[in-house]
All heavy atoms as TSV, in Angstrom:
chain	resi	resn	atom	element	x	y	z
A	1	MET	N	N	-71.180	-10.975	-25.196
A	1	MET	CA	C	-71.099	-11.421	-23.830
A	1	MET	C	C	-69.862	-10.800	-23.182
A	1	MET	O	O	-68.771	-10.853	-23.736
A	1	MET	CB	C	-71.009	-12.956	-23.797
A	1	MET	CG	C	-70.859	-13.507	-22.415
A	1	MET	SD	S	-70.797	-15.307	-22.326
A	1	MET	CE	C	-72.357	-15.749	-23.032
A	2	ASN	N	N	-70.063	-10.197	-22.037
A	2	ASN	CA	C	-68.948	-9.646	-21.276
A	2	ASN	C	C	-68.317	-10.765	-20.452
A	2	ASN	O	O	-69.002	-11.711	-20.068
A	2	ASN	CB	C	-69.435	-8.543	-20.334
A	2	ASN	CG	C	-69.990	-7.357	-21.088
A	2	ASN	OD1	O	-69.439	-6.944	-22.098
A	2	ASN	ND2	N	-71.080	-6.808	-20.606
A	3	ASN	N	N	-67.016	-10.633	-20.186
A	3	ASN	CA	C	-66.373	-11.642	-19.357
A	3	ASN	C	C	-65.186	-11.072	-18.608
A	3	ASN	O	O	-64.666	-10.007	-18.956
A	3	ASN	CB	C	-65.968	-12.849	-20.207
A	3	ASN	CG	C	-64.818	-12.541	-21.136
A	3	ASN	OD1	O	-63.674	-12.485	-20.715
A	3	ASN	ND2	N	-65.113	-12.342	-22.421
A	4	ARG	N	N	-64.775	-11.784	-17.577
A	4	ARG	CA	C	-63.649	-11.391	-16.728
A	4	ARG	C	C	-62.439	-12.289	-16.962
A	4	ARG	O	O	-61.533	-12.330	-16.134
A	4	ARG	CB	C	-64.058	-11.494	-15.256
A	4	ARG	CG	C	-65.165	-10.570	-14.865
A	4	ARG	CD	C	-65.530	-10.697	-13.376
A	4	ARG	NE	N	-64.357	-10.664	-12.527
A	4	ARG	CZ	C	-64.139	-11.492	-11.502
A	4	ARG	NH1	N	-65.008	-12.415	-11.180
A	4	ARG	NH2	N	-63.048	-11.405	-10.774
A	5	LEU	N	N	-62.408	-12.990	-18.071
A	5	LEU	CA	C	-61.362	-13.976	-18.303
A	5	LEU	C	C	-59.964	-13.352	-18.296
A	5	LEU	O	O	-59.047	-13.885	-17.675
A	5	LEU	CB	C	-61.613	-14.702	-19.626
A	5	LEU	CG	C	-60.932	-16.047	-19.784
A	5	LEU	CD1	C	-61.362	-17.017	-18.692
A	5	LEU	CD2	C	-61.238	-16.636	-21.141
A	6	LYS	N	N	-59.798	-12.208	-18.929
A	6	LYS	CA	C	-58.484	-11.568	-18.990
A	6	LYS	C	C	-58.018	-11.164	-17.591
A	6	LYS	O	O	-56.856	-11.369	-17.227
A	6	LYS	CB	C	-58.532	-10.345	-19.912
A	6	LYS	CG	C	-57.194	-9.694	-20.116
A	6	LYS	CD	C	-57.266	-8.587	-21.134
A	6	LYS	CE	C	-55.899	-7.992	-21.389
A	6	LYS	NZ	N	-55.921	-6.998	-22.467
A	7	VAL	N	N	-58.922	-10.620	-16.788
A	7	VAL	CA	C	-58.589	-10.213	-15.423
A	7	VAL	C	C	-58.207	-11.424	-14.581
A	7	VAL	O	O	-57.197	-11.408	-13.861
A	7	VAL	CB	C	-59.770	-9.453	-14.782
A	7	VAL	CG1	C	-59.540	-9.204	-13.305
A	7	VAL	CG2	C	-60.027	-8.145	-15.516
A	8	LEU	N	N	-59.004	-12.473	-14.672
A	8	LEU	CA	C	-58.724	-13.686	-13.906
A	8	LEU	C	C	-57.405	-14.315	-14.340
A	8	LEU	O	O	-56.618	-14.782	-13.500
A	8	LEU	CB	C	-59.857	-14.693	-14.077
A	8	LEU	CG	C	-61.176	-14.292	-13.429
A	8	LEU	CD1	C	-62.301	-15.195	-13.911
A	8	LEU	CD2	C	-61.063	-14.319	-11.920
A	9	ARG	N	N	-57.155	-14.311	-15.624
A	9	ARG	CA	C	-55.896	-14.871	-16.140
A	9	ARG	C	C	-54.713	-14.088	-15.576
A	9	ARG	O	O	-53.734	-14.681	-15.104
A	9	ARG	CB	C	-55.900	-14.819	-17.672
A	9	ARG	CG	C	-54.645	-15.366	-18.308
A	9	ARG	CD	C	-54.757	-15.407	-19.813
A	9	ARG	NE	N	-55.000	-14.121	-20.429
A	9	ARG	CZ	C	-54.071	-13.183	-20.603
A	9	ARG	NH1	N	-52.842	-13.362	-20.180
A	9	ARG	NH2	N	-54.378	-12.045	-21.206
A	10	ALA	N	N	-54.823	-12.765	-15.558
A	10	ALA	CA	C	-53.743	-11.931	-15.025
A	10	ALA	C	C	-53.560	-12.148	-13.524
A	10	ALA	O	O	-52.428	-12.215	-13.034
A	10	ALA	CB	C	-54.032	-10.461	-15.316
A	11	GLU	N	N	-54.672	-12.271	-12.803
A	11	GLU	CA	C	-54.597	-12.503	-11.354
A	11	GLU	C	C	-53.894	-13.826	-11.026
A	11	GLU	O	O	-53.288	-13.953	-9.974
A	11	GLU	CB	C	-55.993	-12.505	-10.742
A	11	GLU	CG	C	-56.634	-11.144	-10.661
A	11	GLU	CD	C	-58.071	-11.187	-10.162
A	11	GLU	OE1	O	-58.629	-12.297	-9.964
A	11	GLU	OE2	O	-58.652	-10.102	-9.983
A	12	HIS	N	N	-53.988	-14.780	-11.931
A	12	HIS	CA	C	-53.358	-16.084	-11.721
A	12	HIS	C	C	-52.017	-16.206	-12.453
A	12	HIS	O	O	-51.456	-17.297	-12.559
A	12	HIS	CB	C	-54.314	-17.199	-12.161
A	12	HIS	CG	C	-55.479	-17.362	-11.237
A	12	HIS	ND1	N	-56.599	-16.562	-11.290
A	12	HIS	CD2	C	-55.669	-18.222	-10.211
A	12	HIS	CE1	C	-57.441	-16.944	-10.346
A	12	HIS	NE2	N	-56.899	-17.947	-9.678
A	13	ASN	N	N	-51.528	-15.064	-12.955
A	13	ASN	CA	C	-50.229	-15.014	-13.642
A	13	ASN	C	C	-50.113	-16.044	-14.759
A	13	ASN	O	O	-49.104	-16.743	-14.880
A	13	ASN	CB	C	-49.082	-15.180	-12.646
A	13	ASN	CG	C	-49.035	-14.062	-11.635
A	13	ASN	OD1	O	-49.136	-12.888	-11.993
A	13	ASN	ND2	N	-48.909	-14.406	-10.366
A	14	LEU	N	N	-51.162	-16.135	-15.560
A	14	LEU	CA	C	-51.168	-17.058	-16.686
A	14	LEU	C	C	-51.077	-16.284	-17.996
A	14	LEU	O	O	-51.697	-15.230	-18.146
A	14	LEU	CB	C	-52.464	-17.874	-16.702
A	14	LEU	CG	C	-52.696	-18.843	-15.551
A	14	LEU	CD1	C	-54.134	-19.356	-15.588
A	14	LEU	CD2	C	-51.721	-19.991	-15.628
A	15	THR	N	N	-50.336	-16.817	-18.950
A	15	THR	CA	C	-50.354	-16.256	-20.293
A	15	THR	C	C	-51.577	-16.818	-21.025
A	15	THR	O	O	-52.200	-17.780	-20.562
A	15	THR	CB	C	-49.088	-16.652	-21.078
A	15	THR	OG1	O	-49.098	-18.068	-21.269
A	15	THR	CG2	C	-47.823	-16.215	-20.357
A	16	GLN	N	N	-51.893	-16.226	-22.155
A	16	GLN	CA	C	-52.989	-16.771	-22.960
A	16	GLN	C	C	-52.673	-18.209	-23.362
A	16	GLN	O	O	-53.563	-19.059	-23.347
A	16	GLN	CB	C	-53.232	-15.915	-24.202
A	16	GLN	CG	C	-53.932	-14.613	-23.910
A	16	GLN	CD	C	-54.246	-13.840	-25.173
A	16	GLN	OE1	O	-53.672	-14.068	-26.241
A	16	GLN	NE2	N	-55.162	-12.894	-25.054
A	17	ALA	N	N	-51.430	-18.479	-23.691
A	17	ALA	CA	C	-51.039	-19.833	-24.116
A	17	ALA	C	C	-51.192	-20.829	-22.962
A	17	ALA	O	O	-51.668	-21.951	-23.170
A	17	ALA	CB	C	-49.606	-19.834	-24.639
A	18	GLN	N	N	-50.807	-20.422	-21.760
A	18	GLN	CA	C	-50.939	-21.313	-20.605
A	18	GLN	C	C	-52.409	-21.603	-20.303
A	18	GLN	O	O	-52.779	-22.749	-20.037
A	18	GLN	CB	C	-50.261	-20.703	-19.376
A	18	GLN	CG	C	-48.757	-20.670	-19.473
A	18	GLN	CD	C	-48.128	-19.825	-18.382
A	18	GLN	OE1	O	-48.669	-18.808	-17.949
A	18	GLN	NE2	N	-46.943	-20.250	-17.936
A	19	LEU	N	N	-53.237	-20.555	-20.343
A	19	LEU	CA	C	-54.666	-20.754	-20.101
A	19	LEU	C	C	-55.266	-21.643	-21.186
A	19	LEU	O	O	-56.069	-22.533	-20.905
A	19	LEU	CB	C	-55.398	-19.414	-20.034
A	19	LEU	CG	C	-56.897	-19.497	-19.788
A	19	LEU	CD1	C	-57.230	-20.254	-18.509
A	19	LEU	CD2	C	-57.515	-18.103	-19.761
A	20	ALA	N	N	-54.869	-21.413	-22.419
A	20	ALA	CA	C	-55.362	-22.231	-23.525
A	20	ALA	C	C	-55.028	-23.701	-23.295
A	20	ALA	O	O	-55.881	-24.578	-23.499
A	20	ALA	CB	C	-54.752	-21.745	-24.840
A	21	ASP	N	N	-53.813	-23.981	-22.841
A	21	ASP	CA	C	-53.430	-25.369	-22.558
A	21	ASP	C	C	-54.297	-25.966	-21.461
A	21	ASP	O	O	-54.739	-27.110	-21.566
A	21	ASP	CB	C	-51.959	-25.447	-22.143
A	21	ASP	CG	C	-50.991	-25.286	-23.308
A	21	ASP	OD1	O	-51.437	-25.418	-24.473
A	21	ASP	OD2	O	-49.807	-25.022	-23.056
A	22	LEU	N	N	-54.556	-25.191	-20.415
A	22	LEU	CA	C	-55.374	-25.680	-19.303
A	22	LEU	C	C	-56.818	-25.945	-19.729
A	22	LEU	O	O	-57.475	-26.829	-19.190
A	22	LEU	CB	C	-55.344	-24.677	-18.148
A	22	LEU	CG	C	-54.002	-24.534	-17.432
A	22	LEU	CD1	C	-54.033	-23.338	-16.480
A	22	LEU	CD2	C	-53.661	-25.805	-16.678
A	23	LEU	N	N	-57.301	-25.146	-20.693
A	23	LEU	CA	C	-58.677	-25.295	-21.166
A	23	LEU	C	C	-58.777	-26.197	-22.395
A	23	LEU	O	O	-59.870	-26.455	-22.890
A	23	LEU	CB	C	-59.275	-23.913	-21.485
A	23	LEU	CG	C	-59.422	-22.963	-20.307
A	23	LEU	CD1	C	-59.919	-21.601	-20.792
A	23	LEU	CD2	C	-60.359	-23.535	-19.249
A	24	ASN	N	N	-57.621	-26.626	-22.901
A	24	ASN	CA	C	-57.570	-27.484	-24.084
A	24	ASN	C	C	-58.178	-26.819	-25.327
A	24	ASN	O	O	-58.966	-27.415	-26.058
A	24	ASN	CB	C	-58.241	-28.836	-23.802
A	24	ASN	CG	C	-57.800	-29.904	-24.772
A	24	ASN	OD1	O	-56.677	-29.874	-25.260
A	24	ASN	ND2	N	-58.670	-30.849	-25.061
A	25	VAL	N	N	-57.817	-25.543	-25.499
A	25	VAL	CA	C	-58.213	-24.775	-26.687
A	25	VAL	C	C	-56.980	-24.059	-27.209
A	25	VAL	O	O	-55.911	-24.107	-26.595
A	25	VAL	CB	C	-59.336	-23.747	-26.372
A	25	VAL	CG1	C	-60.599	-24.434	-25.914
A	25	VAL	CG2	C	-58.879	-22.716	-25.357
A	26	SER	N	N	-57.109	-23.370	-28.320
A	26	SER	CA	C	-55.975	-22.626	-28.871
A	26	SER	C	C	-55.833	-21.272	-28.172
A	26	SER	O	O	-56.779	-20.759	-27.567
A	26	SER	CB	C	-56.163	-22.400	-30.372
A	26	SER	OG	O	-57.215	-21.479	-30.592
A	27	ARG	N	N	-54.636	-20.700	-28.263
A	27	ARG	CA	C	-54.409	-19.362	-27.721
A	27	ARG	C	C	-55.308	-18.351	-28.420
A	27	ARG	O	O	-55.809	-17.416	-27.806
A	27	ARG	CB	C	-52.933	-18.965	-27.893
A	27	ARG	CG	C	-52.607	-17.611	-27.231
A	27	ARG	CD	C	-51.346	-16.981	-27.764
A	27	ARG	NE	N	-51.363	-16.775	-29.191
A	27	ARG	CZ	C	-52.004	-15.765	-29.800
A	27	ARG	NH1	N	-52.703	-14.897	-29.114
A	27	ARG	NH2	N	-51.955	-15.645	-31.111
A	28	GLN	N	N	-55.546	-18.567	-29.709
A	28	GLN	CA	C	-56.410	-17.665	-30.463
A	28	GLN	C	C	-57.834	-17.685	-29.921
A	28	GLN	O	O	-58.519	-16.660	-29.917
A	28	GLN	CB	C	-56.399	-18.029	-31.956
A	28	GLN	CG	C	-55.073	-17.734	-32.639
A	28	GLN	CD	C	-54.033	-18.836	-32.490
A	28	GLN	OE1	O	-54.207	-19.800	-31.739
A	28	GLN	NE2	N	-52.912	-18.693	-33.193
A	29	THR	N	N	-58.291	-18.835	-29.455
A	29	THR	CA	C	-59.628	-18.934	-28.866
A	29	THR	C	C	-59.697	-18.126	-27.580
A	29	THR	O	O	-60.653	-17.380	-27.357
A	29	THR	CB	C	-60.007	-20.408	-28.600
A	29	THR	OG1	O	-60.041	-21.097	-29.854
A	29	THR	CG2	C	-61.345	-20.532	-27.896
A	30	VAL	N	N	-58.676	-18.253	-26.736
A	30	VAL	CA	C	-58.640	-17.468	-25.493
A	30	VAL	C	C	-58.642	-15.989	-25.826
A	30	VAL	O	O	-59.386	-15.198	-25.228
A	30	VAL	CB	C	-57.402	-17.845	-24.637
A	30	VAL	CG1	C	-57.230	-16.874	-23.469
A	30	VAL	CG2	C	-57.520	-19.271	-24.133
A	31	ASN	N	N	-57.835	-15.584	-26.784
A	31	ASN	CA	C	-57.768	-14.182	-27.191
A	31	ASN	C	C	-59.133	-13.691	-27.678
A	31	ASN	O	O	-59.586	-12.607	-27.289
A	31	ASN	CB	C	-56.714	-14.010	-28.288
A	31	ASN	CG	C	-56.525	-12.575	-28.687
A	31	ASN	OD1	O	-56.323	-11.709	-27.852
A	31	ASN	ND2	N	-56.597	-12.303	-29.978
A	32	ALA	N	N	-59.797	-14.476	-28.500
A	32	ALA	CA	C	-61.104	-14.080	-29.040
A	32	ALA	C	C	-62.157	-13.976	-27.933
A	32	ALA	O	O	-62.982	-13.055	-27.946
A	32	ALA	CB	C	-61.557	-15.074	-30.110
A	33	ILE	N	N	-62.129	-14.884	-26.968
A	33	ILE	CA	C	-63.076	-14.813	-25.850
A	33	ILE	C	C	-62.803	-13.563	-25.026
A	33	ILE	O	O	-63.728	-12.830	-24.666
A	33	ILE	CB	C	-63.001	-16.083	-24.975
A	33	ILE	CG1	C	-63.492	-17.296	-25.758
A	33	ILE	CG2	C	-63.818	-15.906	-23.694
A	33	ILE	CD1	C	-63.231	-18.622	-25.056
A	34	GLU	N	N	-61.544	-13.311	-24.712
A	34	GLU	CA	C	-61.188	-12.132	-23.915
A	34	GLU	C	C	-61.624	-10.832	-24.588
A	34	GLU	O	O	-62.038	-9.889	-23.914
A	34	GLU	CB	C	-59.677	-12.084	-23.668
A	34	GLU	CG	C	-59.195	-13.101	-22.674
A	34	GLU	CD	C	-57.711	-13.012	-22.367
A	34	GLU	OE1	O	-56.989	-12.199	-23.000
A	34	GLU	OE2	O	-57.279	-13.759	-21.490
A	35	LYS	N	N	-61.540	-10.780	-25.902
A	35	LYS	CA	C	-61.919	-9.570	-26.640
A	35	LYS	C	C	-63.411	-9.497	-26.937
A	35	LYS	O	O	-63.878	-8.533	-27.528
A	35	LYS	CB	C	-61.125	-9.494	-27.946
A	35	LYS	CG	C	-59.663	-9.219	-27.717
A	35	LYS	CD	C	-58.937	-9.043	-29.024
A	35	LYS	CE	C	-57.497	-8.644	-28.743
A	35	LYS	NZ	N	-56.811	-8.199	-29.949
A	36	GLY	N	N	-64.158	-10.524	-26.537
A	36	GLY	CA	C	-65.592	-10.520	-26.766
A	36	GLY	C	C	-65.984	-10.834	-28.197
A	36	GLY	O	O	-67.120	-10.603	-28.606
A	37	LYS	N	N	-65.063	-11.383	-28.969
A	37	LYS	CA	C	-65.346	-11.723	-30.361
A	37	LYS	C	C	-65.896	-13.141	-30.511
A	37	LYS	O	O	-66.339	-13.524	-31.582
A	37	LYS	CB	C	-64.070	-11.587	-31.204
A	37	LYS	CG	C	-63.576	-10.167	-31.295
A	37	LYS	CD	C	-62.338	-10.071	-32.150
A	37	LYS	CE	C	-61.894	-8.623	-32.257
A	37	LYS	NZ	N	-60.704	-8.478	-33.090
A	38	PHE	N	N	-65.828	-13.911	-29.430
A	38	PHE	CA	C	-66.267	-15.305	-29.467
A	38	PHE	C	C	-66.854	-15.660	-28.119
A	38	PHE	O	O	-66.265	-15.371	-27.078
A	38	PHE	CB	C	-65.058	-16.203	-29.785
A	38	PHE	CG	C	-65.349	-17.674	-29.763
A	38	PHE	CD1	C	-66.032	-18.274	-30.808
A	38	PHE	CD2	C	-64.937	-18.466	-28.705
A	38	PHE	CE1	C	-66.298	-19.641	-30.799
A	38	PHE	CE2	C	-65.196	-19.833	-28.684
A	38	PHE	CZ	C	-65.884	-20.412	-29.736
A	39	ASP	N	N	-68.041	-16.244	-28.125
A	39	ASP	CA	C	-68.656	-16.720	-26.890
A	39	ASP	C	C	-68.304	-18.193	-26.724
A	39	ASP	O	O	-68.456	-18.978	-27.658
A	39	ASP	CB	C	-70.181	-16.566	-26.941
A	39	ASP	CG	C	-70.610	-15.115	-26.904
A	39	ASP	OD1	O	-69.836	-14.264	-26.420
A	39	ASP	OD2	O	-71.734	-14.816	-27.357
A	40	PRO	N	N	-67.832	-18.563	-25.536
A	40	PRO	CA	C	-67.435	-19.955	-25.332
A	40	PRO	C	C	-68.637	-20.888	-25.322
A	40	PRO	O	O	-69.753	-20.481	-24.996
A	40	PRO	CB	C	-66.765	-19.936	-23.962
A	40	PRO	CG	C	-67.431	-18.811	-23.252
A	40	PRO	CD	C	-67.694	-17.774	-24.319
A	41	SER	N	N	-68.392	-22.133	-25.669
A	41	SER	CA	C	-69.433	-23.152	-25.543
A	41	SER	C	C	-69.716	-23.350	-24.054
A	41	SER	O	O	-68.906	-22.982	-23.193
A	41	SER	CB	C	-68.957	-24.470	-26.158
A	41	SER	OG	O	-67.861	-24.979	-25.402
A	42	LEU	N	N	-70.841	-23.953	-23.752
A	42	LEU	CA	C	-71.186	-24.219	-22.361
A	42	LEU	C	C	-70.147	-25.123	-21.685
A	42	LEU	O	O	-69.702	-24.817	-20.565
A	42	LEU	CB	C	-72.593	-24.803	-22.268
A	42	LEU	CG	C	-73.220	-24.831	-20.885
A	42	LEU	CD1	C	-73.192	-23.476	-20.216
A	42	LEU	CD2	C	-74.644	-25.349	-20.988
A	43	PRO	N	N	-69.704	-26.211	-22.339
A	43	PRO	CA	C	-68.665	-27.029	-21.704
A	43	PRO	C	C	-67.379	-26.249	-21.423
A	43	PRO	O	O	-66.750	-26.432	-20.380
A	43	PRO	CB	C	-68.420	-28.158	-22.704
A	43	PRO	CG	C	-69.711	-28.262	-23.461
A	43	PRO	CD	C	-70.212	-26.849	-23.570
A	44	LEU	N	N	-66.997	-25.359	-22.336
A	44	LEU	CA	C	-65.787	-24.555	-22.124
A	44	LEU	C	C	-65.995	-23.559	-20.985
A	44	LEU	O	O	-65.094	-23.343	-20.175
A	44	LEU	CB	C	-65.397	-23.831	-23.414
A	44	LEU	CG	C	-64.141	-22.964	-23.343
A	44	LEU	CD1	C	-62.934	-23.750	-22.837
A	44	LEU	CD2	C	-63.858	-22.353	-24.713
A	45	ALA	N	N	-67.170	-22.970	-20.898
A	45	ALA	CA	C	-67.471	-22.048	-19.800
A	45	ALA	C	C	-67.409	-22.773	-18.454
A	45	ALA	O	O	-66.860	-22.245	-17.479
A	45	ALA	CB	C	-68.842	-21.408	-20.009
A	46	PHE	N	N	-67.959	-23.989	-18.395
A	46	PHE	CA	C	-67.890	-24.778	-17.169
A	46	PHE	C	C	-66.432	-25.102	-16.816
A	46	PHE	O	O	-66.037	-25.053	-15.649
A	46	PHE	CB	C	-68.683	-26.082	-17.296
A	46	PHE	CG	C	-70.123	-25.953	-16.929
A	46	PHE	CD1	C	-71.108	-26.056	-17.903
A	46	PHE	CD2	C	-70.515	-25.740	-15.618
A	46	PHE	CE1	C	-72.447	-25.951	-17.572
A	46	PHE	CE2	C	-71.845	-25.635	-15.271
A	46	PHE	CZ	C	-72.819	-25.738	-16.248
A	47	LYS	N	N	-65.639	-25.425	-17.822
A	47	LYS	CA	C	-64.233	-25.766	-17.594
A	47	LYS	C	C	-63.480	-24.564	-17.013
A	47	LYS	O	O	-62.698	-24.707	-16.066
A	47	LYS	CB	C	-63.605	-26.211	-18.918
A	47	LYS	CG	C	-62.335	-26.988	-18.785
A	47	LYS	CD	C	-61.908	-27.477	-20.163
A	47	LYS	CE	C	-61.227	-28.815	-20.071
A	47	LYS	NZ	N	-60.800	-29.314	-21.363
A	48	ALA	N	N	-63.734	-23.379	-17.568
A	48	ALA	CA	C	-63.098	-22.160	-17.053
A	48	ALA	C	C	-63.552	-21.881	-15.628
A	48	ALA	O	O	-62.741	-21.516	-14.767
A	48	ALA	CB	C	-63.424	-20.972	-17.967
A	49	ALA	N	N	-64.825	-22.065	-15.359
A	49	ALA	CA	C	-65.356	-21.830	-14.013
A	49	ALA	C	C	-64.700	-22.781	-13.006
A	49	ALA	O	O	-64.309	-22.363	-11.909
A	49	ALA	CB	C	-66.869	-21.995	-14.011
A	50	ARG	N	N	-64.572	-24.039	-13.364
A	50	ARG	CA	C	-63.921	-25.010	-12.468
A	50	ARG	C	C	-62.455	-24.639	-12.239
A	50	ARG	O	O	-61.953	-24.708	-11.119
A	50	ARG	CB	C	-64.013	-26.424	-13.038
A	50	ARG	CG	C	-65.347	-27.088	-12.810
A	50	ARG	CD	C	-65.308	-28.577	-13.120
A	50	ARG	NE	N	-64.891	-28.874	-14.488
A	50	ARG	CZ	C	-65.726	-28.962	-15.527
A	50	ARG	NH1	N	-67.017	-28.793	-15.367
A	50	ARG	NH2	N	-65.259	-29.244	-16.735
A	51	LEU	N	N	-61.789	-24.225	-13.296
A	51	LEU	CA	C	-60.380	-23.868	-13.203
A	51	LEU	C	C	-60.168	-22.727	-12.202
A	51	LEU	O	O	-59.260	-22.774	-11.373
A	51	LEU	CB	C	-59.843	-23.470	-14.579
A	51	LEU	CG	C	-58.400	-22.983	-14.626
A	51	LEU	CD1	C	-57.443	-24.130	-14.325
A	51	LEU	CD2	C	-58.083	-22.373	-15.972
A	52	PHE	N	N	-61.011	-21.709	-12.288
A	52	PHE	CA	C	-60.862	-20.543	-11.409
A	52	PHE	C	C	-61.675	-20.659	-10.121
A	52	PHE	O	O	-61.706	-19.733	-9.315
A	52	PHE	CB	C	-61.249	-19.265	-12.169
A	52	PHE	CG	C	-60.273	-18.922	-13.265
A	52	PHE	CD1	C	-60.665	-18.943	-14.597
A	52	PHE	CD2	C	-58.952	-18.592	-12.976
A	52	PHE	CE1	C	-59.778	-18.624	-15.614
A	52	PHE	CE2	C	-58.055	-18.274	-13.978
A	52	PHE	CZ	C	-58.459	-18.291	-15.300
A	53	LYS	N	N	-62.364	-21.804	-9.947
A	53	LYS	CA	C	-63.177	-22.053	-8.746
A	53	LYS	C	C	-64.231	-20.959	-8.549
A	53	LYS	O	O	-64.419	-20.432	-7.455
A	53	LYS	CB	C	-62.287	-22.193	-7.512
A	53	LYS	CG	C	-61.351	-23.384	-7.591
A	53	LYS	CD	C	-60.541	-23.539	-6.327
A	53	LYS	CE	C	-59.739	-24.808	-6.342
A	53	LYS	NZ	N	-58.473	-24.761	-7.000
A	54	LEU	N	N	-64.910	-20.639	-9.652
A	54	LEU	CA	C	-65.980	-19.651	-9.664
A	54	LEU	C	C	-67.190	-20.239	-10.380
A	54	LEU	O	O	-67.106	-21.306	-10.968
A	54	LEU	CB	C	-65.528	-18.379	-10.409
A	54	LEU	CG	C	-64.350	-17.621	-9.809
A	54	LEU	CD1	C	-63.860	-16.565	-10.793
A	54	LEU	CD2	C	-64.744	-16.976	-8.493
A	55	THR	N	N	-68.302	-19.525	-10.323
A	55	THR	CA	C	-69.454	-19.928	-11.116
A	55	THR	C	C	-69.300	-19.341	-12.518
A	55	THR	O	O	-68.539	-18.379	-12.720
A	55	THR	CB	C	-70.775	-19.438	-10.506
A	55	THR	OG1	O	-70.796	-18.001	-10.564
A	55	THR	CG2	C	-70.945	-19.904	-9.062
A	56	ILE	N	N	-70.024	-19.901	-13.449
A	56	ILE	CA	C	-70.004	-19.360	-14.805
A	56	ILE	C	C	-70.419	-17.891	-14.787
A	56	ILE	O	O	-69.822	-17.054	-15.453
A	56	ILE	CB	C	-70.921	-20.182	-15.741
A	56	ILE	CG1	C	-70.311	-21.561	-15.983
A	56	ILE	CG2	C	-71.153	-19.452	-17.065
A	56	ILE	CD1	C	-71.179	-22.488	-16.804
A	57	GLU	N	N	-71.434	-17.572	-13.975
A	57	GLU	CA	C	-71.932	-16.199	-13.900
A	57	GLU	C	C	-70.897	-15.240	-13.329
A	57	GLU	O	O	-70.960	-14.037	-13.589
A	57	GLU	CB	C	-73.213	-16.134	-13.062
A	57	GLU	CG	C	-74.395	-16.823	-13.690
A	57	GLU	CD	C	-74.431	-18.332	-13.408
A	57	GLU	OE1	O	-73.536	-18.868	-12.719
A	57	GLU	OE2	O	-75.364	-18.982	-13.888
A	58	ASP	N	N	-69.952	-15.751	-12.533
A	58	ASP	CA	C	-68.884	-14.901	-12.003
A	58	ASP	C	C	-67.883	-14.512	-13.085
A	58	ASP	O	O	-67.167	-13.522	-12.938
A	58	ASP	CB	C	-68.133	-15.610	-10.873
A	58	ASP	CG	C	-68.934	-15.724	-9.599
A	58	ASP	OD1	O	-69.839	-14.898	-9.379
A	58	ASP	OD2	O	-68.661	-16.652	-8.815
A	59	ILE	N	N	-67.827	-15.278	-14.157
A	59	ILE	CA	C	-66.869	-15.021	-15.233
A	59	ILE	C	C	-67.537	-14.393	-16.452
A	59	ILE	O	O	-67.012	-13.449	-17.041
A	59	ILE	CB	C	-66.159	-16.325	-15.652
A	59	ILE	CG1	C	-65.449	-16.960	-14.448
A	59	ILE	CG2	C	-65.151	-16.052	-16.786
A	59	ILE	CD1	C	-64.859	-18.329	-14.728
A	60	PHE	N	N	-68.699	-14.932	-16.825
A	60	PHE	CA	C	-69.374	-14.497	-18.050
A	60	PHE	C	C	-70.715	-13.848	-17.715
A	60	PHE	O	O	-71.499	-14.412	-16.958
A	60	PHE	CB	C	-69.604	-15.701	-18.975
A	60	PHE	CG	C	-68.330	-16.418	-19.337
A	60	PHE	CD1	C	-67.960	-17.568	-18.665
A	60	PHE	CD2	C	-67.506	-15.937	-20.341
A	60	PHE	CE1	C	-66.781	-18.232	-18.980
A	60	PHE	CE2	C	-66.331	-16.595	-20.664
A	60	PHE	CZ	C	-65.963	-17.740	-19.987
A	61	GLN	N	N	-70.957	-12.667	-18.290
A	61	GLN	CA	C	-72.219	-11.979	-18.064
A	61	GLN	C	C	-72.872	-11.645	-19.404
A	61	GLN	O	O	-72.225	-11.162	-20.319
A	61	GLN	CB	C	-72.016	-10.659	-17.288
A	61	GLN	CG	C	-71.410	-10.809	-15.916
A	61	GLN	CD	C	-69.894	-10.876	-15.932
A	61	GLN	OE1	O	-69.241	-10.248	-16.738
A	61	GLN	NE2	N	-69.333	-11.665	-15.039
A	62	ASP	N	N	-74.172	-11.905	-19.461
A	62	ASP	CA	C	-74.966	-11.555	-20.625
A	62	ASP	C	C	-75.006	-10.032	-20.727
A	62	ASP	O	O	-75.322	-9.351	-19.749
A	62	ASP	CB	C	-76.359	-12.151	-20.478
A	62	ASP	CG	C	-77.252	-11.877	-21.673
A	62	ASP	OD1	O	-76.748	-11.400	-22.713
A	62	ASP	OD2	O	-78.438	-12.155	-21.570
A	63	GLU	N	N	-74.704	-9.487	-21.889
A	63	GLU	CA	C	-74.689	-8.035	-22.058
A	63	GLU	C	C	-76.042	-7.402	-21.744
A	63	GLU	O	O	-76.096	-6.290	-21.227
A	63	GLU	CB	C	-74.254	-7.666	-23.483
A	63	GLU	CG	C	-72.800	-7.971	-23.749
A	63	GLU	CD	C	-72.405	-7.730	-25.185
A	63	GLU	OE1	O	-73.287	-7.440	-26.022
A	63	GLU	OE2	O	-71.210	-7.844	-25.471
A	64	GLU	N	N	-77.117	-8.091	-22.046
A	64	GLU	CA	C	-78.446	-7.554	-21.791
A	64	GLU	C	C	-78.765	-7.504	-20.298
A	64	GLU	O	O	-79.574	-6.712	-19.858
A	64	GLU	CB	C	-79.509	-8.374	-22.504
A	64	GLU	CG	C	-79.400	-8.269	-24.013
A	64	GLU	CD	C	-80.450	-9.113	-24.712
A	64	GLU	OE1	O	-81.405	-9.540	-24.069
A	64	GLU	OE2	O	-80.291	-9.327	-25.930
A	65	ALA	N	N	-78.107	-8.335	-19.505
A	65	ALA	CA	C	-78.379	-8.385	-18.067
A	65	ALA	C	C	-77.580	-7.354	-17.296
A	65	ALA	O	O	-77.863	-7.079	-16.139
A	65	ALA	CB	C	-78.063	-9.775	-17.531
A	66	VAL	N	N	-76.570	-6.742	-17.934
A	66	VAL	CA	C	-75.725	-5.754	-17.256
A	66	VAL	C	C	-76.428	-4.398	-17.307
A	66	VAL	O	O	-76.779	-3.932	-18.392
A	66	VAL	CB	C	-74.330	-5.681	-17.923
A	66	VAL	CG1	C	-73.473	-4.613	-17.264
A	66	VAL	CG2	C	-73.650	-7.037	-17.867
A	67	PRO	N	N	-76.596	-3.757	-16.139
A	67	PRO	CA	C	-77.274	-2.443	-16.115
A	67	PRO	C	C	-76.472	-1.352	-16.767
A	67	PRO	O	O	-75.324	-1.366	-16.910
A	67	PRO	CB	C	-77.463	-2.153	-14.624
A	67	PRO	CG	C	-76.662	-3.137	-13.868
A	67	PRO	CD	C	-76.244	-4.214	-14.819
């Protein structure tokens, strides 16, 4: 799954640790999601979307759906 989490985090001047605290996950989880090594659960995706005031689709894209 592709995602814009790293870009959004940088735009909001957040470290991985700060974002992890806001999402109530570990910094390692944020790192793994940003690198595409881990797909977030649906509740975590919703939490990230609410945090950045975006839709889930604005942050996470299915690799098969990307042209």
